[in-house]
N, C-alpha and C positions, 0 to 999 in steps of 0.2 A: 434766390435760388429757385430754379424752375423744377418741374416735377421729375424730369429725367435725372437731374443731379440728386434729388431726394431719393429716387428709386435706387440709383446706383449706390448711394451711401447706405441705404437700408440693406441692400443685398450684400454689400461688403461686411456690414455689421453682423448680419445673420450668418454668413460664412465663417467669420472669425469666431462668433459665439459657438457655432457647431464644432469647430476644430478645438476650441478651448474645452467645451463640454466633453468631447471624446477623450482628450488628454486626461482630464480630471477623472473621468469615469473609469478608464483603463488603469490609471496609476493608483488612485486611492479609493475609487468608488466600488471596487470589487467586480467590475465587468470582466468577462473572459470571452475568448473566442469559443466557438462550438467545439473545435478540436481539443482545446484545453479542458473544457467541461467534460468531454468524453473521457479523456485520459484521467482526470480527477475521479470520475465516477468508477472507472475500472479499478483504480488503485484502492478506492474506498471499499468496493465490493471484495476485492482480493483480501484486504486486511480483515474484513468482517468474517469471511469464510475461514481464514487462517485462525482467527481468534476463537471461532466455534469448534474447529477440528483439532487444534493442538491439545486441548484437555483429553480428548479421546485417545490421542496418541500416547499421552502420559499414562492414561489408564491402561492401555494395552502394554506399555512397558512394565507397569506395576504387576501385571499378571505373569511376567516372565519369571520362571523359577530361579534363574541365575541373575536377577536384576542387580544385586549388590556388586557382583563381579563386573557386569556390563557397565554399570554406572562408573566404577573405577576406571575401566577402559575408556569410556567416553570422556571423562574428565582429564585424562592424560593426553588426549588428542589435541592437535592444533584446532583452533576454532573453525577454520574453514573446512575441516574434514568431518565435523560432527554431524552435519545434516546427512552426508552420505552414509555415515555409520548407522544413523537411525533408519534410513531407507533400506540399508542392507539387511537389517534385522527384522524389517517388516512392521515395525510399530506404527509407522505413519501411513500404512495402507488401511484405508477406511473400509468398513463393511460394504460389500458390493463392488468395490473397485479392484482393478487388476494391478495397479501400481500406485506408488505414493506420489503425492504432490511435493515438489521440491520446497516450496515456501512453508508448507505444513511441517515437513521434516526439519527444516532449520529452526522454526519456532519451537517445535517440540524439543529439539536438542538444547536450545537455550534454556527452556524451562527445566529440563532434566539436569542440566549443569548446576542449577540453583538448588537442587534437592540435597538434603543432608540425610545420609543413611548410615 
């Protein structure tokens, strides 16, 4: 075998190895594209913010003088309406904000629905 054939064989081996490495890396190696990493980071940030703000929403609900009546009303609603109910009553509006975040209102509603009063 001359040097050209050896070089050709090495190049094909390297190309095949690179393709195999990429397939393994993206399927089981945990590699992700930049856009996927960006989306995952945004989702994680949103979840972290909601987890920190939902207890404040619950605390604001607990300061409502009609909380027992409101909780009964909340529990009677269909699940897809509960976030809007929380937003309407202003419990999910954080100090310094003008309006409530939808994700915070939904998580707050979920937590309120678990309360026993």
